[in-house]
C-alpha positions in Angstrom: -63.4 -80.4 2.6 -62.3 -77.5 0.4 -61.7 -74.1 2.2 -61.4 -71.0 0.0 -59.7 -67.9 1.2 -61.5 -64.6 0.9 -60.1 -62.1 -1.5 -59.7 -59.7 1.5 -57.0 -61.8 3.2 -53.5 -61.1 4.5 -50.6 -61.6 2.1 -48.0 -62.5 4.7 -47.9 -66.0 6.3 -50.2 -66.1 9.4 -47.3 -67.7 11.4 -45.6 -64.3 11.4 -48.6 -62.3 12.5 -50.1 -61.6 15.9 -53.5 -60.6 17.2 -55.7 -62.2 14.6 -58.4 -64.7 14.4 -59.3 -67.1 11.6 -63.0 -67.5 10.8 -64.4 -70.2 8.5 -67.9 -69.2 7.2 -70.2 -71.9 5.8 -72.3 -70.4 3.2 -75.9 -71.5 2.3 -74.6 -73.5 -0.7 -72.2 -75.4 1.5 -69.0 -73.6 0.4 -66.5 -72.6 3.1 -64.8 -69.2 3.0 -61.9 -68.4 5.4 -61.4 -64.9 6.6 -58.8 -63.4 8.9 -59.8 -60.6 11.3 -57.8 -58.2 13.5 -58.5 -59.6 17.0 -58.1 -56.9 19.7 -60.1 -57.4 22.9 -59.9 -53.8 24.2 -62.0 -51.5 22.0 -59.8 -48.5 23.0 -56.7 -50.3 21.9 -58.3 -51.4 18.6 -59.3 -47.8 17.9 -55.7 -46.7 18.6 -54.3 -49.3 16.2 -56.6 -48.3 13.4 -55.6 -44.7 14.0 -51.9 -45.7 13.9 -52.4 -47.7 10.7 -54.1 -44.8 9.0 -51.2 -42.5 9.9 -48.7 -45.0 8.6 -50.7 -45.4 5.4 -51.1 -41.7 4.9 -47.5 -40.7 5.6 -46.1 -43.6 3.4 -48.2 -42.7 0.3 -49.2 -39.0 0.6 -46.3 -37.2 2.3 -43.0 -36.6 0.6 -40.9 -36.1 3.8 -40.8 -37.5 7.3 -43.7 -36.1 9.3 -44.0 -35.5 13.0 -47.4 -36.2 14.6 -48.8 -34.8 17.8 -52.1 -36.0 19.4 -53.8 -32.9 20.7 -56.8 -34.6 22.2 -58.8 -37.8 22.3 -62.6 -38.1 22.5 -63.0 -34.3 22.7 -65.4 -34.7 20.8 -63.8 -36.5 17.9 -61.8 -39.7 18.5 -58.5 -38.0 17.8 -57.4 -34.4 17.0 -53.9 -34.3 15.6 -51.3 -31.8 14.3 -48.6 -32.6 11.8 -45.2 -31.0 11.6 -46.3 -29.7 8.2 -48.8 -27.4 9.9 -51.9 -29.4 9.1 -54.4 -30.1 11.9 -57.4 -32.4 11.6 -59.6 -34.9 13.3 -60.0 -38.7 12.9 -63.2 -40.4 13.7 -63.5 -44.2 13.8 -66.8 -46.2 13.5 -67.5 -49.8 12.6 -69.8 -51.9 10.4 -70.8 -55.6 10.6 -73.3 -57.8 8.8 -76.0 -57.0 11.4 -76.4 -56.5 15.1 -76.1 -60.2 15.8 -72.6 -60.1 14.2 -71.6 -57.3 16.6 -73.1 -59.2 19.6 -71.2 -62.4 18.7 -67.9 -60.5 18.3 -68.4 -58.8 21.7 -69.2 -62.1 23.4 -66.2 -63.8 21.9 -63.9 -60.9 22.9 -65.3 -61.2 26.5 -64.5 -64.9 26.5 -61.0 -64.4 25.2 -60.3 -61.7 27.8 -61.3 -63.9 30.8 -59.8 -67.1 29.4 -56.4 -65.5 30.1 -57.2 -65.0 33.8 -56.9 -67.7 36.5 -59.5 -66.0 38.7 -62.7 -64.3 37.6 -65.4 -62.3 39.4 -68.5 -64.4 40.1 -70.8 -62.2 38.1 -68.5 -62.4 35.0 -68.5 -66.2 35.2 -72.4 -66.1 35.4 -72.5 -63.9 32.3 -70.2 -66.1 30.3 -72.1 -69.2 31.5 -75.2 -67.7 29.8 -73.3 -66.7 26.7 -71.5 -70.1 26.3 -73.6 -72.8 28.1 -71.6 -75.6 29.5 -72.7 -78.3 32.0 -69.5 -78.2 34.0 -69.7 -74.4 34.4 -73.4 -74.7 35.3 -72.6 -77.2 38.1 -69.8 -75.0 39.3 -72.0 -71.9 39.4 -74.7 -73.7 41.2 -72.3 -74.8 43.9 -71.0 -71.2 44.2 -74.5 -69.8 44.5 -75.4 -72.2 47.3 -72.3 -71.0 49.2 -73.7 -67.5 49.3 -70.8 -65.9 47.4 -70.9 -62.2 46.6 -71.3 -61.2 43.0 -68.0 -59.3 42.8 -66.0 -61.9 44.7 -63.2 -63.5 42.6 -63.4 -67.3 42.1 -61.2 -69.9 40.4 -61.8 -69.6 36.7 -62.9 -72.9 35.1 -62.5 -71.2 31.7 -58.8 -70.5 32.1 -57.0 -72.1 29.2 -53.9 -71.6 27.2 -54.1 -71.7 23.4 -56.8 -70.9 20.9 -60.6 -71.1 21.1 -62.7 -72.9 18.6 -66.2 -71.2 18.7 -69.2 -72.2 16.6 -71.8 -69.6 16.1 -74.7 -68.6 13.8 -75.1 -65.2 12.1 -78.2 -64.4 10.1 -77.7 -63.3 6.5 -77.5 -59.5 6.1 -80.9 -57.8 5.6 -79.2 -54.9 3.9 -76.7 -54.5 1.1 -73.2 -53.3 1.9 -73.8 -50.0 0.3 -76.9 -49.5 2.5 -74.8 -50.4 5.6 -72.1 -48.0 4.6 -74.6 -45.2 3.9 -76.3 -45.8 7.2 -73.2 -45.5 9.3 -71.9 -42.5 7.4 -75.2 -40.7 7.7 -75.3 -41.5 11.5 -72.0 -39.6 11.8 -73.3 -36.8 9.6 -76.1 -36.2 12.1 -73.7 -35.6 14.9 -73.8 -32.0 16.0 -70.0 -31.8 16.5 -68.3 -28.9 14.6 -65.3 -29.5 12.4 -66.6 -32.2 10.0 -64.9 -30.4 7.1 -61.5 -31.2 8.7 -62.4 -34.7 9.8 -61.2 -38.1 8.3 -63.8 -40.8 8.8 -62.5 -44.4 9.1 -65.0 -47.2 8.8 -63.8 -50.4 10.5 -65.0 -53.3 8.3 -65.9 -56.2 10.5 -68.4 -57.8 8.0 -68.3 -61.5 7.1 -70.8 -61.8 4.3 -69.1 -59.4 2.0 -65.8 -59.6 0.2 -63.7 -57.5 -2.1 -66.1 -57.4 -5.1 -69.0 -56.3 -2.9 -66.8 -53.7 -1.2 -65.6 -52.3 -4.6 -69.1 -52.2 -6.0 -70.6 -50.5 -2.9 -67.9 -47.9 -2.9 -68.6 -47.1 -6.6 -72.3 -46.9 -5.9 -72.1 -44.4 -3.1 -68.9 -42.4 -3.7 -70.5 -39.8 -6.1 -73.1 -38.9 -3.5 -70.6 -38.9 -0.6 -68.3 -36.6 -2.5 -70.7 -33.9 -1.3 -70.4 -34.7 2.4 -68.4 -32.4 4.6 -65.9 -35.0 5.7 -62.5 -34.4 4.1 -61.8 -38.1 3.7 -63.8 -41.4 4.1 -62.0 -44.7 4.1 -63.0 -48.3 4.7 -60.4 -50.0 6.9 -60.1 -53.8 6.8 -57.7 -55.1 9.5 -56.1 -58.5 9.5 -53.4 -58.5 12.2 -51.1 -56.2 14.1 -48.6 -56.1 17.0 -49.8 -53.8 19.9 -47.4 -51.1 18.8 -49.0 -50.9 15.3 -46.1 -52.6 13.5 -45.9 -56.0 11.9 -49.4 -55.3 10.6 -51.6 -56.2 7.7 -54.6 -54.1 6.7 -56.2 -52.4 3.7 -57.8 -49.0 3.1 -60.5 -48.6 0.5 -61.3 -44.9 -0.4 -64.8 -43.7 -0.5 -63.9 -40.1 -0.5 -60.4 -38.7 -0.9 -58.6 -35.7 -2.5 -57.7 -35.6 -6.1 -54.0 -35.8 -5.2 -54.7 -39.0 -3.1 -56.7 -40.5 -6.0 -53.8 -39.9 -8.4 -51.3 -41.4 -6.0 -53.4 -44.5 -5.5 -54.1 -44.8 -9.3 -50.3 -44.9 -10.0 -49.5 -47.6 -7.6 -47.7 -50.2 -9.7 -48.3 -53.4 -7.8 -52.0 -54.3 -8.4 -53.4 -57.8 -8.2 -56.0 -59.2 -10.7 -58.6 -58.6 -8.1 -57.9 -54.9 -7.9 -56.1 -55.1 -4.6 -53.2 -52.8 -4.1 -50.2 -54.6 -2.6 
């Protein structure tokens, strides 16, 4: 069985990385493509890591000196409002894309399972939910026994899902009904319709959680929509593809693909010397 790595794939050995999951996708022609995804159970923590990765990326490539960063607010109304020691103040807003809603649903279910597999006890109602999401005859029998005992929904019970080690989950995701450029346009326009003031000083980061699209589709889609999106009020728009990270934001691998950036940023990116044959900056 030949497994091909996606072009959007970490450069570092996986043994040295944390908080990732490997996914092998079987295509309709029978080929198998392996991808690596940043795997963070807590949505708020994932958002914070993406925020930290953007700041690291920005300071490394676009600031000439060390920069101090202050978080002024969170979710008021933008995800983050920050000030730099250089005097700049701006917002950062993070949103996500996937192949379709089923892809999002699968991800949330897997994250829920991963969270509770780490706990020796679990609320009865959570075990019921996971029993529906991941049917299992042993869990069904256990739930039936608990129900007959008259247990309360919020009561903690011994967790039959408690395991150490990795999960192997098999799932099915329908093929995308829209192109990647359509998906990107849709999520950006949704943010444009927000009534929040300050879009002109807001950086929009799009968390790429797709599985059916790889680097060529991403590059082509960005080229297709970038001219139109240059007219949007957002000061910058980037597609973030995360692979792995420690919880402090270090020992991380990720990539940023610009949809909209300043002329100075464009020139800096264009001058980066280490560029792979696939057009991926390293």
